[in-house]
N, C-alpha and C positions, 0 to 999 in steps of 0.2 A: 505506842503511837496512837494518834487520834484516828478514829474509825473512818474519817473522811479522806484519809490519805490513800488514794487509789493508784493502781499501777500506771494508769494513763497519765498521772501527774508527773511521772518521772521518765526520763529518756537517757540515751547514751550521750555523754558530753560531746559537743560538736568539735571541740579541739582534738579529741581522739580520732574522730572520723577522718579528719585531714591528716593527722599524724600517722595513722596506721593504714591508710588507704593502699599503699603499695603491697602490703601483706595480705589484707583481708578484703579489699575493695568494699563493696556494699553487701557482703555476704552476711550469714546469720549473726556473726559476732557484732557487726556494726549496724545492721539494718533494723528498721522499726516499722516498716509498712505492713499491711495486712498479709502479704504473702510471706515475707522473710522474717518478720519480727517474732511471730508466735507459733510457727508450725511445729508441733511437738507430738509426733507419733499419733496414737489413737485420739489424743486430745486436740489434734489440729483442727482449726476452723475448716468448715466444709469448703470454703472457697480457696483453700490452699492447694487442693488437688493432689495431695500426697499423703500416704499413710505408711509410716515406717514399720508397722506390723507386717507389711507385705514382703519385707526383705526375707530371703530364704535363710531362716535361722539355723536350720539343720546343716545347710551347706557352709554357712559361716563358722559354725562350731567345729565342723570337720577341718576347715582350713586352719583354725586356731590350733587344733591338736597337731595337725601336720607340720605347721611352721614351728611350733614350740618343740616338738619332738626332734626336728632337725637341729635346732639350737642346742638341745640337751645332748644329742649325740655328739655334737662338736665339743661340748664341755667334757664329755667322757673321754674323747680322743685326746684332748689337752691334758687331762689328769693322768691318763695312761702314759703320756709322754713325759710326765714328771712336773707338769705345770699345774699346780693346784690353785694358784691365785688367778681370779678372773674378774674383770671389770664388768659387773653384771648390769650396770646402768647402760653402758654402750651396747651390750649384747641384747638386752631386752628392748631397747629403743629400736634397734635394727629389726628385731622380730616383730614388734608391734607395727612397724612400718610395712613389713612384708604382708602382714595380715590385712591391714587397711587397703594396701594396693591391690591385693588379689580379691578380697571379699567385697570391697565397696566399689572398685573401679574395673575389676576384671582384667588387670594387667599384671605382668611379672614385677617382682621387686626390683629387678635390674632396670626396668623402665621407670618405675616409680621412684627409685633412688635418686634419679636426676632431679626430680621435683623436690624430694626431701632435702637434698644437699643445698639447693638454692633457697628453700624456705629456712633452713638452718642458718645459712649465711645472712639472709634477711633478718632473722631473729637477732643475730649478733650485731648487725649494723644498726638496727633500730633501738635495741634495748641494753646493749652492754656498756655503752659510753654515756657520759653525762650529756643530756640534751635539754632543749628548751621547749618542752611541750606547752603549747598554748601561748607562748610569748610571741607578740607581733613580730613579723618578719624573721621568725626563727629559722626558716629555710635558708635565709641569706646568711645567718650566723654560722651554720654548719653546712656549707654548700657541698663539700665532698660527700658527706653522709647522705645528703638529699639526692645527689646525682647517682650515687651507688645504689641506694634503695630503689630509685626509679628504674635503673637499668636491670636490677634483679627482678623487679616486678614485671617488666616487659618480657624477660626471658622465661619466667614462670608462666605467664599468660600464653606464650607461644607453645610451650610444652603441653599445657593443659588443653589448648585448642586442638593439638594433634591427637591427644587421647580421646577427646570428645568426638572428633571426626571419625576416628577409627571405630569407636564404640557405636556410633550411628550407623556405620556401614556394615557392622557385624550382624550375624544371625538374621539375615534377610530383612533387616529393618524391624524385627520384633525385639522390644526392649528386654534386657535381662533383669532378673529379680535381684539386682544389686543396687547400691545407692545411686550410681550414675544412671543406671537403667530407669530407676524411678523418677529421677529428675528429668530425664528425656521423655518419660511418659507424661509427666506434668506438662512438658513443652508441647507434646502432641495433643493431649486432652484440652489444655487451656487454649491451645491455638484455635480450637473450634469455636471458642467463645470470645475470640479476640484478645486473649490474655497470654499469648505465647511468651515463654521465657526467652529473653534475649540472650545472645551469645555471651554478652557481658555478665548477665546474671548467672549463667551456667558456670562460667570461669570462676566468678567470685565464690560461689557455693563450693566448687571443687577445692579452691584454695583453703577455705575454712575447714572442710572435712579432711583434707590431706593432713593439715596441721593438727587440728583438734582430735581427729580420729585415732591418732596413735600417741600423742603427747600425754594426755591425762592418764591413760592406762599404763603406759611405760613408766611414768614417774611414780604412780601409786604402787606399782609392783616393785620398783627399785627401792623406795623408802621402806616398803614392807619387808624386803629381804634384809635390809640393814637392821630394822628393829627386831626381827625374828633371830638374826644372828646374835644380837645383844641379849635376847631372851629365849634361849634354847628350850626352855620349858614349854613355850607356846608353839615351837616347832612340833614337839611331841603331842601336844593337845590337838593340833590340827591334823596330824597324821592319824591319830586315833579316830577323829571325826570322819576323815576321808574313808578310813577302813569300814566304819559303821554305815556310812551313807552309800558309798559306791562299791564297796567290796573289792574284789579282784577283777571286776568287769571293766570294759572300756568306758571311758568317760562319756556320759550321756548328759547333754545340756539340760535336760529336764530334771536331772538329779542334783546338779551342782547348786541349784537354788535351795536345796535342803541343807547346805553347809552353813548353818546358822552362826557357829563360832567364827568361821572364816569371815562372815559378814560383819561380826563385831570388830575383828581385826582390821578389816578394810575401813570401816568408819573411824576407828581410832587413828589409823594412819592418815586418813584424809583430814582428821582434826589436827594432828600434830604437824603434818606437812601438806597443807592444802595446795593442790596443783595451781590454782588461781589465787595468789597471795593477797590480792586486793580486788575490790569491785568499785566501779565508778558509776555515778548517776548524776543527771542534771535536772534540776527542777524545771518543769515546763509551765508552771504557773506559781503564784504565791501559795505556799503550803504552810499550814499551821500545825505544829506538833506540840500538843499541850500548850505551854505558854511561849513557845519559841516560834517565831515567824521566819521561814526560809524564803527569801525573795526569788522570784522568777529568774531563771538563768544561773542560779548558784550551782557550782559543781561540788558534789559530795564524794569523798574518798573513804571507803570502808576498808580498814586494815583487818583482813580476815585472819591473818596469822596472829596478830595481837589479841583479837577477840577469842580465838580458839585456845589461847593460853592464859586467859584472864581468870585469876583465882576467884574473882567476885562472881563469875558465871559458872566456873567448873569446880571450885573448891581448891584447897591447898595442894592437891595432887595434880593440878592442871598440867604440869610439865612432865608427868609420868606416863609411861605406856601401860594402860590398864584397859584392855579391850572389854573386860567384863562390865564396864560402866554402861555398855550398850545392851546388856543382857535383857533387861526388861523395859528399856526406855529407848524409843526411836531417836531421842535427842541426847542420849548419853548422860542424863542427869543434869543437863545444862539448865540453869535457872531462868532462861528466856528462850522461847522456841525459835527466835531469830538469831540465837547465838551460835548456831551450827550451820554453816553455809558451804558444804563441800562442793556443791554443784550450782551455786548461785541461789536465787530465790524468785518466787512469784512466776509470772509468765515468761521470764527470761532464764529459767532453769535450763541446764544443759540437756539438749534433746537426746544425747547419746548415753545418758547415765545408765540405762538398763543394759545396753550392749557392753558398756564398760564393765559393769558388775559381772556379766557373764564371762567376758574375756579374762578378767582378773581372776575369777575362781578357777577357770579351766587351766590357765597358765600356772598359777600357784599350786594347784593340785598336782600337776605333772612334775613340777620342780621338787615339791616336798616328798613325793613318792620315789624319787631317784637320788636325792642328795640331802646331806646335812651340811650346814655351813656356819662359819664364824667370821668375825671381822678380821681383816688382814692388818698386820702391823703397819703396812704402808698406807692405809686409808687415812685421809685427812678430812675431818668433818668441816665442811665449808659450804653450807647452803647458799645458793646464789639465785637472785631474781633476774631471769631473762624472759620477762613476760610471765613465765611460769616459775615455780619454785623447784630448783633442781640441784643435784650435787655439783659443787663448783669444781671439784677435782676428780670426777669419776667416783665409782663406788666399788672398791676392791674387796672381795671376800675370798676366804679359803674354803674350797669345796671338797667334800668327801663323798664318794658313792655310798649308797646304802645297800 
């Protein structure tokens, strides 16, 4: 690309802002202003007022271990009762939801599940059927879907408002070091300078993190278990690495970062099954890329799945599971540094990618130390796009205790 093509030259397509408003509002997924568009942990602009490094990582890692152990104990009970087949995608999604509800919002999964259920219904309403995104008067073409999405959006807003209110009234007004606590702290700090977060902003950010906070990790883990079930040699490789790095001690979040081979596996899974199968951008001005002129207002659609499987970028083994391709190369040997986009790119990269990696390694370590697994004969491979790339018919595996 030409060196003059800057991040500010691109934005989120306006048609998607209207189309996805019931689900995300003007939260991180859709927003582009100085507060919402770019705050990314330690690299956040100073005027954003939030630093994700302040989240209590130790407490979060403990919750990850606790929730995952509960799931694995349930699996053990099922196996002992004679049921060795488990839909791991459904189980892991529920566990990831429990983790985000407890760790980021300080609520029980039972309360958070109401939000998750309605977000899931919203996901199906907005993305499962053929729709007319960007077509003039499209809301009139599919009035039932439009009304249903609006109704679900209002119900989710009401649930989140009650969570926010309860959180504000807890701990004598002292914000907790979880995600919602930090957002409320931004509310308090920025309020002093006349930049208080509105209730609408708080609700929209909560929507985004409720959905994105568990979806990416759950899907990455689900696809990982499928690929490891198909390649049991890599199950053994990872178990040996876990033994060398963590030994027989309890999981320490500072040590899981040393699971390098597991990092290769994660990158390879995100390459083959990227949770965000496509990326959209809209030109905010006339942009010249080499000899090509992209007019202002042009919507660009980047097919991440196709790009991650392109032999011209990855070689003839592009469709094969080969985690070792990431051994000595951050980009897995891709012939273009922009050919690998597991978490987006530029200033719009996923802000939760580091927490995702930590949760991924903790959960996968616990699973691999307790179970071996293979693909169930009942499993039907049918990847489906419902905003994210997920198993269309669940993901059934046969588990054996180790």
